[in-house]
N, C-alpha and C positions, 0 to 999 in steps of 0.2 A: 749583815749577811742575809738575814731573813728577808729584808726588803728586796735585796738583789734577786734572791731566789723567786720571791713572789713576782717581782717585775719581769724577770726572765720568763717565768711561767706564763704571765699574761701575754708577753710577746709571742711565745710559742702557740698559745691558744688562738691569738688573733691570726697568726700565720696559717694555722691549721684550718680555721674557719674560712679564711680568704681562699686557701687552696681548694677546700671542699666546694665553695660557691662557684669558683671558676670551673672546676671539674663538672659540676652540674650544668653550667651554662654550655660548656663544650659538648656534653652529652645531648642536651636538648637541641643544640644547633645541629649536631650530627644526625639526630633523629629526624629533625625537620628536613635536613638536606636529603637524607635517604628517602623520605616519603615523597619529596617533591622533585626527584631526579629520576627520569624514566630509565636511564641506564642502570641505576642501582636497583630499581624495582624489577627489572627484567633479569637481573643476575640470579642464576640458579633456577630460573623458571623453565619448566619443560617446554619443549618446542611446540607441542600440540595443545598447550593450556592457555594460549592467548590468541586473540585475533590479529596480533601483530606478526608479520612474517618474521620467522626466526633469523633471517639474514640481517635484520636491523638491530638485533639484541645488543650487539657490542658497539653500535654506531653512536656517535654524538649527534643529537638532533639539531636541525637548523633553528628550531624554536619549540618551546613547550609551555603549556599552562595546564598543570595537572593537579589532581586531588583538590578540586575547587569546592570550597564550602558554600553555604547559603548566602544570599544577599551579596553577591560578588560581581564586580566588573573589573576584569583584568586586561592588561594590554602588554605586549612585548614586541619590540622592534627587531627586524632582521633585514639583511641586505643580500641580494643575489648579484654576484659579479658578472653574470651573463645569463642569457635566456636558458631556462632548464625546466625539466619536469620534476615536480616534488610529490612525495608520498605523504598523504594526510591520514592519520588515525584519530578518530574523535568519538567520545561517548557523551550522551546527554539524555535529557528527559523530554518526552513528547508533550505537545499541547494536549489539553484535556479532551478535545474532540477526537483525537486518535488513540488515546491511552487505553481505551476499553474495547478495541476491536482488533481482529486479526489484520495483518498487513495486506492480505488478499483483497480487503475492501477499501484500502486507501485510495482516495481520489476517483472512485468509480461513480460515474453519473447514473441518473435514472436510466434504466435500460430494459430492452427486451432480449432475452436469452433463449436460444433454440438449441435443442440437443436431439440428434438422430443417432441411433445405434445401428450400425450396418453389419449384417452378418454375412460372411462369405464362407462357403463350404471349405472346410479344411484349414481355415485361417482364424486367427483371433479376432473377436469383435472389435470394430473401430467406432469410436464416438466422433461424430462431426459436430462441432460446437460453433454457433454463430452468435455474435453479440452486436446489437444495434443500440447505440445511445441516442438520446434525444438531440444531441449535438449534430449527429449525422443527418438527421432529418431537417434541422433548421438551417443548415448552412447552404443548401442548394435547393433549387426548385425542380419539379419534374422528376424524371427517373434518376435515382441515386444508385450507382453501381458500386459494389464492393468487390474489388479486383480478386481477392483471394478465392471467393466462391462464385463470382459472377452473379451474385444475388442482388435483387433490386427492391427498393421501395417504389411502388407504383404511385405516382402522384407525390404530393408533399407530405411530410409528417405533420399532420394538422392538429391544431388545438381548438377545441370547442370552448370559446371564452365564456359562454353562459353556464356550462356544466363543469368546466375545468377538466375536460376529458381529452386525452390524446387519442387520435384515430390514425391507424397505420395499416397499410396493406403491404405484405411482403410476398414477392414472387421468387420461387426457388426452382430453377430448371432441374429436370429429372437427372441430367448428367451429373449435377453436383452430388446427388445422392447415389450415384453409381447404378441408376436404374435406366434401362434402355426402353422397356415397353411396360408401362404401368397397366394394371388390369383390375377390373371390378372384383372386389373381394380381397385384394392385396392388403396386407397389414404391415405398417411401418412402426418400428419401435421408436417412441418419441416422448419428449417432455419439454415443457417450456416454463420459464421462471421470469418474474418481473422484479427488478431491483429498484430500491428507493433511496435517494440521497436527499437529505433535508438541510444540510449545513455547509455545503461546498467542500467538506473535507473527506467524507466517507460515505459509503453505502451502509445504511444502518438497519434496513429491513428488506425482506424479500418474501414473495409469495410464489407458489408454484401450482402446477396442474396435477401432477401425479406423485412424483417422488417427495419424500419428507426430508431429504438432505440436499445441501447445495452441491450441484454438479461441478462447480469450480473446485470444491474441496474434495468431493467424492465422485469422480467421473462415472463410476459404475453404479451409482445410486439407482433406486427403483425407476423403471420406465413404464409408461403406458403405451397405447397404440393410436395411430391414425388408421382408420379403416376406410378404404376407397369404395364408395358406393355409387350406383348409377342414379339413384334418386333418394329422397328423404325416406328413411325407414329406421328400423331398430338395428342397433349394432349387434353383432353376433357374439361378442366377448365383452367382459367387464373391463373397466379402465380403458375405454376406447372412445375416441372422438370421431364422429361421423364426418367424412369428407365427401360432399356431394359433387358429382361431376358437373362441370360447366361446359356449355357449348360455345362460350364466348372465346374468341381468339386470344391467345396468350399475350399478344402485344397491343391489345385494344385499350389498355388502361384499367381503371377501377372496375371490378366486377359488381354485380348486383347481389347484395348480401341479405336482403329482406327475408328470404325463405330458407336460409341456411341455419341449422341449429347452433346455439351458443353454448359454450362450456365456461363455467366459472372457475377461476383459479382459487381454490379453497385452502390449499396447504400453506401453513405459516412456516416458512423455511428458516428464517433468521430474524431476530430483532422483535420489536413490539409494533404491531399495527393497531392503532387506536380504534378505527372504525372504517367503514367502507369509503368514507370521504378522504380519509388519510391515505389509503391505498387499497384498490380493488381492481379486478380486471376480468374481461371476458374475451374469448377467442373463438373464431369460426374458421372452418377449413373448406376449401374447394380444390378441384383439380381438373385438368384436361390432359390431352396427350403430350402437351408441351412442358407443363410445369405444375408444381404444387403451390397453392395460394393460402396465406394465413392473414386474417383480418383481426386487429386488436382494438378493443375499446377499453381504455385504462383511465381510471379515476385516481388523481393524485393531487392532493391539496397544496403541495409545495413542490413544484417542479424545479429540478436542478440539472444543469449541464455543466460539466467541468471542462473547460478548454485546456488541453495539455500545455499550452503556452503560459497559462496563469499559475500552474502548480508551483513553478520556481519562485513566484512572487509571494506565495503564502508563507507566513511564519508557522513552521510546523514543530518547533521545539521551544520549550520553556528555558531549559539550560542548554546552551549551544555556543558554537564557535563560528567565527567568520574571519576573513582576511580582507584588509583594505590596502590599496596602493597609496603612494605618498600624496595623492590628491584627495584622498578620503573616499574613493569609489570602491564599493564592495566588488571583489573579484572572485570570491567564493564564500558560500555559506552552507552550513549543515541543512539538509532537507530530508524529510522523511521518505521521500521516494527513493533515495539512495541507501536507506538504512536497513539494518538487520538487527535481530534480537541481541541484547547485551547480557542476557541472563537475568535472573531475579524477576522483578516486577515487569509486567508487559510493557510499561512505558519506558523502560530502559532500552536504548537503541544505540548501535554503533554505526559509524560511517567510515568506510574504507575507500578513499578516493585518490586518484592521480590527476593533477592538473598541471598545465604548463604556464609558467610565469615569465614575464620579460625581465630583463636586467633592471635593477632598481631597488628602492627601499619600500618595505612593506611593514604593516603592523598586524599582528595576530591578536584577536580578541576572544574573550570568553565571558559570558554573563550567566548568572544563575538567579532564580527567584527565591522566595522566602522559605521554601521547603524542599525536601528530597534532594540533598546533595551530600558531598563527602562528609562522613562522620555525623550526619544529621538526617538519616534516611527515614522517610515516613512510610516506606514499603520496603520490600526485599531489595537489597543493594545489588548492583550489577556484579557479574562475576569476572569482569575484565580487570587487568592489573592496575588500572588507573581510571580516574574520572576527569575528563577534560579533553585536551587536544595536543597532539605531537606532530611535528613536521620533519620529514627526513629528505635527504637527497635521494631521489627515486633510483632503484636498482633495475 
């Protein structure tokens, strides 16, 4: 009897252990399922706490790859029975080139920026902003018109190959500045800044004439003046650039600038400028009854122009998703130009996109590098409910 009791006890012990192990497996599986199923993750989530439209919370996705760990390459197949628009939500990590700057500077070429503050009696001040990239000057010869303001580069945007300087003259008709009759002694609220891009991905430094903040971020930042004079002389106010009247017709091309005073852009607005060869600039100003003229001489050791058509070809994420058709052709890929902050570290970004796909078979992919991914963050984690990509039937 003792043996039977002991034998039965052993059986019960084994059964208990087996049951306990199976229970643990079920719990682990259920936890993994919960963590890797977007519908479960969104259950109970407040409608305003996610970048996902709340209308999708209870929907089953077409495909999903979420909570992706480091060193991962995942793929999932899906089919569309007919042509339709799909909604994509994705979260990833930016490439190093973009991870340390504000998105305002993403893909900005070397450029000349002009800002005029127009004061109208009884109305709020208006800032007229103009931006000229080196790409604008290199694509065409002769007069280059910018339709929005009818502003022109006179002549080509020239590069002095010996000194690595850009030379550019800009003509601004008075009508653009809401001025009918310019007059000697008139003062225009004005500032100008020069942006520098050295790596094809971002504008990483900027210098300015008067203000100490970037007008792109702070439109009402400090302004100086352009003072319209009849001949070379002393300006009547501080922070003022002298504009000497020219008697050359406005449509005659390049003016003569030898005797016009030069102003150095001395303000370091953003980023690090190593020396004058890295980035420095001078500007001169002239005017007549037709237009205002600005002439720039810019030293830039590493000139960059970003063609908008090439931005889509750049890899802008380290952890990212893409879609391929059944022939292996990419039909969509995460790109920083479409992204928004994902919370946490600056390099965390979301993409919210709608695309139309034809009937057929597709594969959804997600890849991650050796660091900063789900459960292995090397900086603050994103505040989104998942890390990866989800595709829904668009609403």
